[in-house]
Structure formats: structure tokens, C-alpha cells
VMD Tcl script that draws the C-alpha trace (Angstrom):
set ca {
  {0.05 -0.11 -0.04}
  {2.07 3.00 -1.15}
  {1.57 5.50 1.66}
  {3.50 8.20 3.60}
  {2.68 9.66 6.90}
  {3.51 13.22 8.02}
  {3.85 13.50 11.76}
  {4.80 16.70 13.74}
  {7.31 17.26 16.23}
  {4.67 19.45 18.01}
  {1.18 20.73 17.49}
  {0.52 23.37 14.71}
  {3.80 22.75 12.86}
  {2.01 22.96 9.56}
  {1.15 19.26 8.95}
  {-2.28 20.00 7.27}
  {-0.91 22.48 4.82}
  {2.11 20.22 3.99}
  {-0.18 17.30 3.26}
  {-2.40 19.54 1.07}
  {0.60 20.72 -0.89}
  {2.14 17.26 -1.25}
  {-1.28 15.85 -2.48}
  {-1.42 18.61 -5.09}
  {2.23 17.97 -6.21}
  {1.56 14.26 -6.42}
  {-1.56 14.98 -8.55}
  {0.36 17.29 -10.81}
  {2.90 14.38 -11.29}
  {0.00 12.20 -12.62}
  {-0.59 10.18 -9.57}
  {-4.10 9.25 -8.15}
  {-3.59 10.45 -4.55}
  {-5.96 10.57 -1.55}
  {-5.46 12.30 2.04}
  {-6.12 10.40 5.19}
  {-6.06 11.45 8.97}
  {-6.99 8.64 11.23}
  {-8.06 10.97 14.03}
  {-8.75 14.66 14.00}
  {-9.99 17.01 16.75}
  {-11.86 19.87 15.29}
  {-15.23 21.59 15.23}
  {-14.54 22.80 11.71}
  {-16.18 20.12 9.82}
  {-17.07 19.53 6.19}
  {-20.06 17.54 4.78}
  {-18.92 14.71 2.61}
  {-20.22 13.30 -0.57}
  {-21.39 10.14 1.35}
  {-23.46 12.22 3.72}
  {-21.18 12.26 6.74}
  {-18.76 14.70 8.20}
  {-14.93 14.90 8.38}
  {-12.36 17.67 9.51}
  {-12.36 20.64 7.07}
  {-8.46 20.22 6.70}
  {-9.19 16.83 5.02}
  {-11.78 18.42 2.72}
  {-9.09 20.89 1.53}
  {-6.66 18.12 1.08}
  {-9.23 16.16 -0.91}
  {-9.72 19.26 -3.10}
  {-5.96 19.32 -3.61}
  {-6.22 15.78 -4.84}
  {-9.09 16.52 -7.24}
  {-11.44 14.41 -5.10}
  {-14.86 14.91 -3.35}
  {-14.41 14.69 0.52}
  {-15.28 11.22 1.82}
  {-15.72 9.91 5.33}
  {-12.80 7.36 4.84}
  {-10.45 10.35 4.69}
  {-10.98 11.04 8.45}
  {-12.68 8.07 10.01}
  {-12.48 9.43 13.59}
  {-13.39 13.04 14.32}
  {-13.48 14.37 17.77}
  {-15.71 17.55 18.25}
  {-15.08 19.15 21.51}
  {-18.37 20.13 23.31}
  {-16.88 21.25 26.60}
  {-13.45 21.58 28.26}
  {-13.45 17.96 29.15}
  {-15.71 16.10 26.77}
  {-16.07 15.64 23.04}
  {-18.39 14.12 20.46}
  {-17.01 11.11 18.76}
  {-17.78 10.82 15.06}
  {-16.72 7.51 13.34}
  {-16.86 7.19 9.57}
  {-18.98 10.32 9.43}
  {-21.59 9.36 12.12}
  {-21.74 10.40 15.75}
  {-21.53 7.41 18.06}
  {-21.04 8.93 21.49}
  {-20.11 11.85 23.58}
  {-17.31 10.94 26.01}
  {-15.28 12.72 28.58}
  {-11.50 12.98 27.76}
  {-10.46 10.52 30.48}
  {-12.99 7.91 29.07}
  {-11.76 8.21 25.47}
  {-8.75 6.12 26.21}
  {-11.05 3.15 26.99}
  {-12.81 3.71 23.63}
  {-9.73 4.06 21.35}
  {-9.01 0.31 21.01}
  {-12.36 -0.13 19.40}
  {-11.53 2.46 16.79}
  {-8.44 1.02 15.25}
  {-10.56 -1.35 13.17}
  {-12.62 1.28 11.33}
  {-9.46 3.45 10.87}
  {-7.72 0.50 9.15}
  {-10.77 -0.30 7.13}
  {-11.09 3.35 5.88}
  {-7.28 3.32 5.07}
  {-7.37 0.14 3.13}
  {-10.32 1.21 0.98}
  {-8.49 4.38 0.14}
  {-5.23 2.59 -0.60}
  {-7.06 0.15 -2.85}
  {-8.62 2.98 -4.88}
  {-5.43 5.16 -5.27}
  {-1.82 5.09 -6.35}
  {-0.81 6.89 -3.17}
  {-2.24 7.84 0.21}
  {-0.67 10.74 2.18}
  {-1.41 10.42 5.89}
  {-1.49 13.20 8.48}
  {-0.76 12.59 12.10}
  {-2.33 14.42 15.02}
  {-0.51 16.43 17.62}
  {2.87 14.79 18.07}
  {4.33 11.21 18.67}
  {6.44 12.89 21.38}
  {3.27 12.90 23.66}
  {4.27 9.40 24.70}
  {1.97 9.68 27.66}
  {-0.94 9.16 25.03}
  {0.87 6.22 23.30}
  {-1.31 3.40 24.78}
  {-4.05 2.62 22.35}
  {-2.92 5.32 19.89}
  {-4.67 5.53 16.54}
  {-3.46 8.90 15.53}
  {0.26 8.67 15.26}
  {2.78 5.67 15.72}
  {0.00 3.43 16.80}
  {-1.51 3.79 13.26}
  {1.85 3.93 11.44}
  {2.84 0.57 12.93}
  {-0.45 -1.14 12.43}
  {-0.69 -0.04 8.80}
  {3.14 -0.30 7.98}
  {3.42 3.32 6.85}
  {6.78 5.20 6.94}
  {6.81 8.49 8.79}
  {8.43 11.82 8.06}
  {8.67 14.02 11.10}
  {8.14 17.84 10.61}
  {9.66 20.50 12.70}
  {8.54 24.16 12.95}
  {11.49 26.42 12.94}
  {9.39 29.51 13.14}
  {8.65 28.93 16.83}
  {12.20 28.26 17.71}
  {14.01 25.31 19.11}
  {13.44 23.00 16.08}
  {16.68 20.90 16.77}
  {15.32 20.09 20.21}
  {11.93 19.33 18.74}
  {13.24 16.71 16.34}
  {16.11 15.24 18.40}
  {13.98 15.25 21.53}
  {11.27 13.40 19.71}
  {13.61 10.56 19.03}
  {14.93 10.59 22.48}
  {11.43 9.89 23.97}
  {10.25 7.45 21.52}
  {10.56 3.65 22.17}
  {12.79 1.92 19.66}
  {9.98 0.26 17.50}
  {8.30 3.76 17.16}
  {11.43 5.55 16.36}
  {12.22 2.94 13.69}
  {9.05 4.04 11.77}
  {10.68 7.44 11.15}
  {12.45 7.52 7.82}
  {13.30 11.22 7.79}
  {12.47 14.81 8.73}
  {11.89 18.13 7.18}
  {11.87 21.66 8.53}
  {8.97 23.91 7.96}
  {8.15 27.64 8.11}
  {11.70 28.98 7.64}
  {12.13 32.77 7.27}
  {15.28 34.28 5.63}
  {18.29 32.65 4.10}
  {17.96 28.79 4.47}
  {21.72 28.33 4.20}
  {22.08 29.88 7.68}
  {20.58 26.65 9.03}
  {22.97 24.38 7.23}
  {24.84 23.30 10.37}
  {21.66 22.81 12.41}
  {20.18 20.64 9.64}
  {23.39 18.62 9.54}
  {23.38 18.26 13.29}
  {19.92 16.77 13.27}
  {20.91 14.31 10.56}
  {24.02 13.16 12.43}
  {22.38 12.94 15.92}
  {19.16 11.20 14.81}
  {20.50 9.17 11.89}
  {17.52 10.23 9.91}
  {17.55 11.57 6.39}
  {16.54 15.16 5.77}
  {14.13 16.01 3.07}
  {14.62 19.65 2.84}
  {13.92 22.96 4.58}
  {10.58 24.58 3.53}
  {10.44 28.49 3.55}
  {7.27 30.13 5.08}
  {4.52 30.12 2.50}
  {3.20 33.67 2.64}
  {-0.20 32.81 0.88}
  {-1.29 30.22 3.29}
  {-3.91 32.65 4.50}
  {-5.76 32.39 1.21}
  {-6.56 28.73 1.91}
  {-9.57 27.60 4.25}
  {-8.23 27.80 7.77}
  {-8.33 24.67 10.00}
  {-8.38 26.73 13.24}
  {-10.09 30.02 13.92}
  {-6.79 31.27 15.43}
  {-5.21 30.78 11.97}
  {-7.45 33.54 10.61}
  {-5.66 36.86 10.82}
  {-6.94 39.13 13.52}
  {-7.62 41.69 10.79}
  {-7.86 40.81 7.08}
  {-8.05 43.34 4.38}
  {-8.37 47.15 4.36}
  {-11.58 47.74 2.57}
  {-14.25 50.25 3.57}
  {-16.94 47.64 4.54}
  {-16.23 46.68 8.16}
  {-17.26 43.27 9.33}
  {-16.67 42.13 12.83}
  {-16.75 38.37 14.00}
  {-16.83 37.47 17.69}
  {-14.77 34.40 18.25}
  {-16.68 32.01 20.35}
  {-14.86 29.54 22.73}
  {-16.49 26.67 20.63}
  {-16.59 28.44 17.30}
  {-17.58 25.91 14.56}
  {-17.47 25.78 10.74}
  {-16.04 29.15 10.36}
  {-15.17 28.53 6.74}
  {-18.00 31.02 6.10}
  {-15.44 33.73 6.64}
  {-12.70 32.72 4.22}
  {-14.16 34.20 1.16}
  {-14.88 37.42 3.02}
  {-11.35 37.71 4.09}
  {-10.22 37.89 0.45}
  {-12.71 40.43 -0.73}
  {-10.84 43.80 -1.54}
  {-13.95 45.70 -0.41}
  {-13.92 44.17 3.11}
  {-12.13 44.75 6.33}
  {-12.68 41.72 8.57}
  {-11.84 41.79 12.25}
  {-11.91 38.66 14.46}
  {-12.77 39.88 17.92}
  {-11.01 37.78 20.63}
  {-11.86 37.29 24.33}
  {-11.51 40.48 26.31}
  {-11.98 42.83 23.36}
  {-15.00 44.87 22.61}
  {-16.69 44.61 19.30}
  {-15.54 47.50 17.28}
  {-17.75 49.75 15.23}
  {-18.76 47.88 12.06}
  {-21.17 47.76 9.25}
  {-21.99 43.99 9.83}
  {-21.53 41.77 12.76}
  {-21.38 38.01 12.00}
  {-22.23 35.67 14.78}
  {-20.63 32.39 13.51}
  {-21.41 28.74 14.23}
  {-20.70 27.20 17.57}
  {-20.57 23.47 18.74}
  {-22.35 24.41 21.89}
  {-24.78 27.20 21.57}
  {-25.98 27.76 25.09}
  {-22.40 27.60 26.42}
  {-21.14 30.13 23.80}
  {-24.22 32.28 24.64}
  {-22.82 32.47 28.25}
  {-19.28 33.06 26.85}
  {-20.68 35.90 24.70}
  {-22.34 37.60 27.63}
  {-19.22 37.12 29.77}
  {-17.28 39.28 27.14}
  {-19.87 42.02 27.12}
  {-20.60 41.28 23.45}
  {-24.36 41.15 24.02}
  {-24.21 44.87 24.99}
  {-21.99 45.71 22.03}
  {-24.38 43.97 19.59}
  {-27.39 45.63 21.04}
  {-25.70 49.04 20.73}
  {-24.66 48.15 17.18}
  {-28.27 47.40 16.20}
  {-29.42 50.69 17.84}
  {-27.05 52.56 15.62}
  {-28.50 50.93 12.57}
  {-25.85 48.27 12.14}
  {-26.57 44.84 10.47}
  {-26.27 41.36 12.05}
  {-26.13 38.04 10.43}
  {-26.22 34.86 12.58}
  {-25.19 31.52 10.92}
  {-26.27 28.29 12.39}
  {-25.34 28.48 16.21}
  {-25.07 32.31 15.77}
  {-28.58 32.34 14.27}
  {-29.90 30.32 17.20}
  {-28.31 32.82 19.68}
  {-30.29 35.66 18.04}
  {-33.63 34.29 19.02}
  {-35.61 34.72 22.28}
  {-34.47 31.24 23.75}
  {-32.45 28.04 23.05}
  {-33.90 24.94 24.81}
  {-31.87 21.66 25.28}
  {-34.37 19.49 27.15}
  {-32.51 16.31 26.68}
  {-29.03 17.72 27.36}
  {-27.63 16.95 23.95}
  {-24.98 19.68 23.87}
  {-24.50 19.97 27.68}
  {-26.55 20.18 30.85}
  {-30.35 20.08 30.10}
  {-32.08 23.42 30.28}
  {-33.14 26.57 28.53}
  {-31.13 29.73 27.94}
  {-32.46 33.14 27.12}
  {-31.22 34.28 23.69}
  {-30.25 37.77 22.60}
  {-33.85 38.54 21.53}
  {-33.05 40.29 18.25}
  {-35.05 37.84 16.28}
  {-38.55 36.58 17.22}
  {-37.76 32.92 17.10}
  {-37.01 30.09 19.47}
  {-34.84 27.08 19.21}
  {-35.24 23.52 20.60}
  {-32.37 21.04 20.33}
  {-33.28 17.64 19.11}
  {-31.30 14.42 18.83}
  {-31.44 14.51 14.95}
  {-28.56 16.15 13.20}
  {-29.16 17.58 9.91}
  {-26.11 17.03 7.77}
  {-26.31 17.71 4.14}
  {-25.06 19.65 1.24}
  {-27.55 22.30 0.13}
  {-28.48 24.44 -2.80}
  {-30.64 27.46 -1.90}
  {-32.01 30.59 -3.23}
  {-31.32 33.82 -1.38}
  {-34.72 35.47 -0.55}
  {-33.32 39.05 -0.89}
  {-31.63 38.79 -4.28}
  {-33.01 35.67 -5.86}
  {-29.47 34.39 -6.41}
  {-28.28 30.84 -5.92}
  {-26.37 29.70 -2.85}
  {-24.24 26.43 -2.64}
  {-23.55 25.47 0.93}
  {-24.25 22.99 3.62}
  {-26.07 22.29 6.77}
  {-24.59 20.79 9.81}
  {-26.67 21.32 12.90}
  {-28.96 20.07 15.52}
  {-32.05 22.02 16.64}
  {-35.19 23.43 15.03}
  {-36.02 27.06 15.01}
  {-39.33 28.37 14.62}
  {-41.30 31.72 15.25}
  {-42.91 34.76 13.60}
  {-39.74 35.99 11.98}
  {-39.41 32.85 10.05}
  {-42.18 34.25 7.91}
  {-39.38 36.40 6.56}
  {-36.77 33.67 5.49}
  {-33.17 34.25 4.60}
  {-33.30 31.76 1.84}
  {-35.37 28.99 0.27}
  {-34.29 25.42 -0.08}
  {-36.59 24.23 -2.68}
  {-40.00 25.19 -1.34}
  {-38.88 25.17 2.20}
  {-37.89 28.41 4.02}
  {-34.58 28.71 5.70}
  {-33.77 31.29 8.45}
  {-35.37 34.39 9.60}
  {-35.16 38.22 9.34}
  {-36.36 41.02 11.59}
  {-39.09 43.46 10.31}
  {-36.62 45.90 9.16}
  {-34.29 43.28 7.74}
  {-31.19 44.45 9.64}
  {-30.95 41.31 11.67}
  {-31.00 38.00 9.78}
  {-30.20 34.27 10.60}
  {-29.54 31.22 8.50}
  {-28.53 27.54 8.88}
  {-26.60 27.66 5.75}
  {-22.86 27.29 6.01}
  {-20.40 28.14 3.22}
  {-22.88 30.64 1.64}
  {-20.08 33.23 0.81}
  {-18.19 30.85 -1.25}
  {-20.94 31.57 -3.96}
  {-19.43 34.44 -5.89}
  {-22.58 36.11 -7.27}
  {-24.48 35.92 -3.94}
  {-21.57 37.23 -2.08}
  {-21.06 40.15 -4.37}
  {-24.71 41.11 -4.12}
  {-25.00 40.60 -0.36}
  {-21.96 42.97 0.18}
  {-23.38 45.48 -2.40}
  {-26.56 45.62 -0.16}
  {-24.37 46.81 2.57}
  {-22.63 49.39 0.47}
  {-19.58 47.54 -0.72}
  {-18.45 48.61 -4.09}
  {-16.60 46.13 -6.41}
  {-16.77 42.48 -5.93}
  {-16.23 39.95 -8.68}
  {-13.66 37.82 -6.85}
  {-13.66 34.29 -8.06}
  {-13.16 32.40 -4.76}
  {-12.91 28.88 -5.94}
  {-10.27 29.95 -8.59}
  {-8.20 31.71 -6.08}
  {-8.05 28.61 -3.85}
  {-7.09 26.41 -6.85}
  {-4.45 28.95 -7.83}
  {-2.99 28.91 -4.21}
  {-2.93 25.10 -4.01}
  {-0.95 25.15 -7.31}
  {1.49 27.77 -5.98}
  {1.69 25.69 -2.56}
  {2.72 22.57 -4.61}
  {5.26 24.54 -6.67}
  {6.73 25.97 -3.52}
  {7.00 22.45 -2.08}
  {8.58 21.03 -5.34}
  {11.15 23.96 -5.26}
  {12.36 23.34 -1.75}
  {11.73 19.70 -0.68}
  {12.95 16.37 -2.06}
  {9.44 15.38 -3.42}
  {10.81 12.65 -5.57}
  {12.63 11.18 -2.45}
  {9.42 11.44 -0.39}
  {7.41 9.60 -3.18}
  {9.97 6.85 -3.32}
  {9.90 6.49 0.41}
  {6.08 5.95 0.19}
  {6.67 3.06 -2.23}
  {9.42 1.54 -0.07}
  {8.79 -1.61 1.98}
  {7.44 -0.97 5.49}
  {10.23 -0.74 8.21}
}
mol new
graphics top color blue
foreach p $ca { graphics top sphere $p radius 0.5 }
foreach p [lrange $ca 0 end-1] q [lrange $ca 1 end] { graphics top cylinder $p $q radius 0.2 }
display resetview
């Protein structure tokens, strides 16, 4: 099974972007390639062609391969619902919600579906590029591991270890990883590469040689920082720049503690007419033309978080000044009069008062709506291609003024003056004509950005960047080599 696994010497070393770039590079070399991540932890999910959900990073990697996202590409997805517990999604379907300390007991049951998904992908493609999670140096989590060395050894996949030089200490990252791994795990690592270098890479020649000599691992190159990474869909909300663009239309987005499916923001960040501000904890929402309340994995908990930041006061003041508000999914639910969770699906059972800016109420139910969707925007008549991924049913008088129509069915709601709107449609702003018209209604001039084309161009540029600086031929040869 030709495959290669990219593991990190730490978290956030750039594994997801590297895998996307390597996938596109392999595809451009004429290979049929697929991405794979045994276990991901993210509330930023994508709806797949087979009706499930996977981490959005794997959806981007699938796009780099020229493939539709499939649940086999990320068979185990953990979606944090609280500080100590996560929803467990296996091959696209929720099977349980467990506390972190109980997940260790569940992990041994998950290796079988992980390997099943991997084998199906391997049988269908020339090459599978695998992304690890976190770092194999977290040896305290090694027992029952399915994300890093546990998977690599079970599937016989060679590993390349990535170090992030931008954060400093990269020699210790890589050498230290070998020092803490047990011999069998260390033997799976066939080489390393350095990521996110800034400046003259020759200045690191001695450090690079020291790593090779100390570990005995082959180096596959030093990759300079890729400046256009921000143009690709972000995996983590913290990866979205605090401020993007310098256009005249000001959009502010409060960053919830459990923000989910924030890919809605990516196309807006690239619009020349827009200035997008991500508002972090402890900051006031600045003056803006539009406030977007994004999705949340736990609506009631994030309502409490929103109030703790004082954002409810900022939003009310914004509306009094004539500002616009758009709530998407969980953000839409927050804008209503109440959010009820009688069965404790997202947390402790109970009802929380909403912000009261839409005359609607939401009740959480056990059924999750998980579908790709084509809708028609009520205000402009323009098509929207997006997806729905939510629990809860929202009803009320303001639903008589829907945001959009999905076939004959209404979606969302709007206030009587139209300044406050909500919708369950994620991904709406990737539809160019709708995005241009929506922003024009708010006074933004211009538009016309081809978002999908920009993503494709950036993936091609990333592949060229990787080809120019890494030994791609060596990495592909490693993937075809016999397992260690």
C-alpha cells in the first residue's frame, strides 16, 4: 500500500498545509492520490459526498487531490463540546459523547474502522498521504494510539517528522522526539523536514546537519514560510488573521470559545472591499457595518461566553445605531428569544435566554441535519451552494421572512426591518454572485472575486513551493518503499 505519513514534532507545525501541498504536487505528477487522517480533533467540519462529516482540513486536502471529500479520509473526528468532553464521530456518524478521560477506553475499538477506511483508500488510489495528530512525542498518550505511531505501525506506513523552525527550538523538537520514542516507534521514522523557515535557509545548514547526524534520519529539505497560506480555508479560527483586508466595509466576528464551521469567513477575508476583524476574548466589538455571529458546537455555552465578554451589550448598541447582524447556524440560534436543550444533547439540560433580536425560538433535538444544500437567497434571488450541519429546530414569527429558500422550504429568519438575519446555511459566501450582491446591499463597491479559482491557484502555488524546496521525488520513493 504506497503511503507516507507526515507527523509533527509538535502541534501546529503545519502538517495539514504540507499534506495539502504534497497531495497537489503528487496529483500534478500524474498520480491518483488521496489524503487520510486517522483521528482529528476539530469543530470545523465538512459535509462529505457520502453524507457524513470529516475535518475541514481533510476536505481541503481532498480538493488538492481533485477528489470529493469522503468519510474514509478522516474516520475518527472528535468535536469538543466542553473543556473535558467531545462528540465522537466515526466514519462520518456520531457514536457517542465522552469525557477525555473515558476516550482512552474507547480508542482500542476505533483502530478497526480506521484501518478499514485506510485500506479502502489505498485500494482505490496510487498513493495515500497520511497526516498525524499532535505529536508522537506525547508518549503519555501512546497506549491505544490510533493517530500517530499506533496507526503507522499497524498499517506499516513510513513516517516523516516535521519540525517548525518559526517557533524556535527546532533542533530540540526533532532530536528530543527521537529521545522519548521507544525503539519500535522511532524505527518508523524514515526522515525529517523543516517547515516555516524565514530568511536565508543556508544559515541553518549546520543545524540541519546536526539533526541528521544526531538522529540518523535523512533530511528531505527545509521549506520556507508560504506567505499565501492565509488564502486557503483555515483549520483553526486562530489561523485567521485578527484583521484581514483594508476595505471600506467593516465586518466584525466575535470568536466564540467553541466556534465551529467558520469557513464562512474565508471568502470574505479575500474580498478587496472588506475589512474583516476577528474579535477575541477580552476585546470589545468595534464599530462595524456588519456583525457576523458564527457557528458554535455548543450554542448555550457560547451564549454564556458571549455575555461574559460583554458582546451582548456591543451587539445591542450596534443594532440601535442601525448596524446589520447575520447569525449563521449557532449564531442564528443565539439571536432568538431562547435556546432549549431539554435532553441535554449539547450539555446540561435546560433553557437559555437568547439575545432577543429575532422573534424565534430554538429547541435542540437528537437528529442532526447533515447535508449539502443548494438554496435561493430571498433578498436577491441568487443561488447559494452551501451545507447544513446542525441540531435544533428554529421556529417563530420572524421565520415568515426567510433568509433563503431550499426548494420550497424556507430557511432562516429576518427582523421586520431586515437588519438582523439568521440562517442555517454554512459556506454561503463561497458563492461568488451571492457574496457580491450581499456585500453590495451593505454598500460595498466592487466584488467579482472568483473564490474557487483563487483557492485552486493557491494550491498550485503551494505545490510549486514544495517542489522547489523539498525532495518530493525522495518522499514519493519513500512511500513506495517496503514498510520498516
